[in-house]
C-alpha positions as CSV (number, residue, x, y, z in Angstrom):
1,M,2.6,-148.5,-57.4
2,I,3.3,-144.4,-56.5
3,A,3.5,-142.5,-59.3
4,I,6.4,-141.1,-60.4
5,T,6.9,-138.2,-62.5
6,Q,8.0,-138.3,-66.4
7,R,10.9,-135.7,-65.4
8,F,12.1,-137.6,-62.9
9,L,12.1,-140.7,-64.4
10,L,13.7,-139.4,-67.3
11,A,16.2,-138.0,-65.0
12,L,16.8,-141.3,-63.0
13,T,17.7,-142.0,-66.5
14,L,20.3,-139.4,-67.2
15,M,21.8,-140.1,-63.6
16,A,22.4,-143.7,-65.0
17,F,23.8,-142.8,-67.9
18,C,25.9,-140.5,-65.9
19,V,27.8,-143.0,-64.3
20,A,31.8,-143.0,-65.2
21,S,33.6,-145.8,-66.7
22,V,35.4,-148.7,-64.2
23,Q,38.0,-151.2,-65.1
24,A,37.8,-153.2,-62.5
25,D,36.8,-156.6,-62.7
26,P,35.0,-158.0,-59.4
27,E,31.9,-157.1,-58.7
28,D,32.3,-155.2,-55.1
29,D,35.1,-152.9,-57.2
30,L,32.6,-152.1,-59.3
31,Q,29.7,-151.5,-56.9
32,Q,31.9,-148.9,-55.3
33,Y,33.2,-147.6,-58.1
34,V,29.5,-146.6,-59.7
35,D,28.7,-145.5,-56.0
36,E,31.5,-142.6,-55.6
37,N,31.1,-141.7,-59.1
38,T,27.2,-141.9,-58.7
39,Q,27.2,-139.3,-55.3
40,R,29.6,-137.2,-57.0
41,L,28.0,-136.5,-60.2
42,V,24.6,-135.8,-58.3
43,S,26.3,-133.4,-55.9
44,Q,28.6,-131.9,-59.3
45,L,24.9,-131.5,-61.0
46,N,23.1,-130.2,-58.0
47,A,25.6,-127.1,-57.6
48,E,24.2,-126.2,-61.0
49,R,21.0,-126.4,-60.3
50,G,20.6,-122.7,-61.5
51,L,22.7,-122.5,-64.4
52,Y,20.3,-124.4,-66.5
53,E,17.8,-121.2,-66.3
54,S,21.0,-118.7,-66.5
55,D,23.2,-120.0,-69.1
56,P,22.0,-122.9,-70.8
57,E,24.6,-123.3,-73.1
58,A,27.4,-123.8,-70.2
59,F,25.5,-126.3,-68.7
60,Y,25.3,-128.0,-72.0
61,Q,29.0,-128.1,-72.0
62,N,29.2,-129.1,-68.0
63,M,27.3,-132.0,-68.6
64,E,29.6,-132.6,-71.5
65,D,32.9,-132.2,-69.8
66,A,31.3,-134.6,-67.0
67,L,30.1,-137.8,-69.9
68,E,33.3,-137.5,-72.2
69,G,34.6,-140.6,-72.6
70,F,32.5,-142.2,-69.8
71,V,28.6,-142.8,-72.0
72,D,28.5,-144.3,-75.3
73,F,25.8,-142.0,-76.2
74,R,26.6,-143.1,-80.2
75,R,25.6,-146.5,-78.9
76,I,23.1,-145.4,-77.3
77,A,21.4,-143.6,-80.0
78,A,21.6,-145.7,-82.4
79,R,19.9,-148.6,-80.6
80,V,17.0,-146.2,-80.5
81,M,16.9,-145.3,-83.8
82,G,17.1,-149.6,-84.7
83,R,16.6,-150.3,-88.0
84,Y,16.0,-146.9,-89.1
85,A,20.1,-146.3,-88.2
86,R,20.8,-147.7,-91.5
87,Q,19.0,-145.6,-93.5
88,A,20.0,-142.4,-92.3
89,T,22.9,-140.2,-93.2
90,P,25.9,-140.1,-90.9
91,E,25.2,-136.4,-91.0
92,Q,21.8,-137.4,-89.4
93,R,23.0,-140.3,-87.3
94,D,25.4,-137.5,-85.9
95,E,22.2,-135.2,-85.2
96,F,20.3,-137.6,-83.3
97,V,23.1,-138.1,-80.9
98,V,22.9,-134.8,-80.0
99,R,19.3,-134.3,-79.9
100,F,19.1,-137.2,-78.2
101,K,21.4,-136.1,-75.1
102,R,20.5,-133.1,-74.9
103,S,16.5,-134.2,-74.6
104,L,18.0,-136.1,-71.8
105,F,20.1,-133.1,-70.1
106,D,16.8,-130.8,-70.5
107,S,14.9,-133.4,-68.4
108,Y,17.2,-133.5,-65.7
109,A,17.7,-129.9,-65.7
110,Q,13.9,-129.7,-65.3
111,A,13.6,-132.4,-62.5
112,L,16.7,-130.4,-60.5
113,M,14.9,-127.1,-60.5
114,S,11.6,-129.1,-59.5
115,A,12.1,-131.9,-57.3
116,D,13.0,-131.9,-53.8
117,N,16.8,-133.3,-52.7
118,F,16.7,-137.1,-53.3
119,E,19.2,-139.8,-52.3
120,I,20.8,-142.9,-54.5
121,K,21.9,-146.1,-52.9
122,V,23.3,-148.8,-55.1
123,K,22.9,-151.9,-53.9
124,G,25.2,-154.2,-55.8
125,A,26.7,-155.1,-59.1
126,T,26.4,-158.7,-61.2
127,I,28.8,-159.4,-63.7
128,N,27.1,-161.7,-66.1
129,P,28.3,-165.2,-65.2
130,S,28.1,-166.3,-68.9
131,N,30.2,-163.3,-70.5
132,D,32.0,-160.8,-68.2
133,N,32.1,-158.2,-70.6
134,R,28.2,-157.8,-69.3
135,A,27.1,-156.2,-65.8
136,S,24.1,-155.2,-64.3
137,V,23.9,-152.8,-61.2
138,G,21.4,-152.2,-58.6
139,M,19.7,-149.1,-57.3
140,E,17.4,-147.2,-55.4
141,V,16.1,-143.9,-55.3
142,I,14.7,-142.4,-52.3
143,T,12.8,-139.5,-52.5
144,A,12.5,-136.6,-50.0
145,T,9.0,-138.1,-48.9
146,G,10.0,-141.7,-48.5
147,N,9.3,-143.1,-51.1
148,R,11.5,-145.9,-53.3
149,H,12.1,-146.2,-56.9
150,S,14.4,-149.0,-58.0
151,V,16.9,-148.2,-60.9
152,T,18.8,-151.2,-62.8
153,Y,21.2,-150.3,-65.2
154,S,23.0,-152.5,-67.9
155,M,26.8,-152.0,-68.8
156,Y,29.1,-153.6,-71.1
157,R,32.7,-153.3,-72.1
158,R,34.4,-154.0,-75.3
159,G,37.0,-157.0,-73.8
160,E,38.7,-157.6,-71.1
161,G,40.9,-154.2,-69.4
162,S,38.2,-152.0,-71.3
163,D,36.3,-149.1,-69.4
164,W,32.9,-150.7,-68.0
165,L,30.0,-148.2,-70.0
166,M,26.3,-147.6,-69.5
167,E,24.6,-149.1,-72.4
168,N,20.8,-149.5,-71.1
169,V,18.5,-148.5,-67.6
170,I,15.5,-150.0,-66.5
171,V,13.2,-148.0,-64.1
172,E,10.6,-150.0,-61.6
173,G,10.6,-152.7,-64.7
174,V,10.3,-150.6,-67.5
175,N,13.6,-150.7,-70.6
176,I,13.9,-147.4,-71.1
177,G,16.2,-148.2,-73.9
178,L,13.0,-150.3,-75.6
179,S,10.8,-147.4,-75.0
180,F,12.8,-145.0,-76.7
181,R,13.0,-147.1,-79.6
182,D,9.4,-148.0,-79.6
183,R,8.7,-144.3,-79.7
184,F,11.5,-143.6,-82.6
185,T,9.8,-146.5,-84.8
186,Q,6.3,-145.2,-84.0
187,E,7.3,-141.6,-84.7
188,M,8.9,-142.9,-88.1
189,E,6.0,-145.0,-89.3
190,A,3.6,-141.3,-88.3
191,N,6.0,-139.2,-90.8
192,R,6.0,-141.6,-93.6
193,G,9.8,-142.7,-92.8
194,Q,10.7,-138.8,-93.0
195,V,14.2,-139.3,-90.8
196,E,15.2,-135.7,-90.5
197,V,11.2,-134.7,-89.4
198,V,11.4,-137.6,-86.8
199,I,15.1,-136.2,-85.5
200,D,13.7,-132.5,-85.2
201,G,10.8,-133.6,-83.3
202,W,12.5,-135.7,-81.1
203,S,12.6,-133.4,-78.0
204,D,8.8,-133.1,-77.7
205,A,8.4,-136.9,-78.9
206,V,10.2,-137.4,-75.8
207,K,8.0,-135.0,-73.7
208,S,5.3,-136.9,-75.0
209,L,6.2,-140.2,-73.9
210,N,3.9,-141.9,-71.8
211,L,6.8,-143.8,-69.4
212,E,5.4,-142.9,-66.6
213,D,2.3,-144.9,-67.3
214,E,4.0,-147.6,-68.0
215,V,6.0,-147.6,-64.6
216,N,3.1,-146.9,-62.7
217,K,1.4,-150.3,-64.1
218,S,4.4,-152.0,-64.1
């Protein structure tokens, strides 16, 4: 398996989270809409490559504006916290959503500054035949050197006519959401169930997460 850097892996995760919502039902419409939004958002973020260094708060705000109403970060963060979300206060859950997003934004910005150009191709969309409120979309990320990485992300909607939203991503067969949840559990056990300590240290926990090893051995 071709090696893939930790920062680039996390960048792929964020790019998946950056995909906008869509109300179209047919799979070809879903694929086309995802492709259009993926290319638009990658172009926008590449254009802001230097903003992270010169004005990180402006970069964060631009990311928030781009993703507002499109990504259910609260749902994703709650899944990462798993059973520990129930013992956290509402304020702590809110804080984790903020820190979870920031950790992804930071990883994406750092990857942009160090990575060569790459392209993304949306390969196809599949709506779950047993639940038409669930779908998966397959992508291929091609680096400047020609390396190819497969990415599949899961989307859901609350009901017919509702927006499609991102809820998970799989990179080279590795379930990123599950890996994040496992890491949160490990941090909780290491810190004797102190939720606030784990939340405060989440950025460092993500940096030490061995997603790259999991991808390369998958």
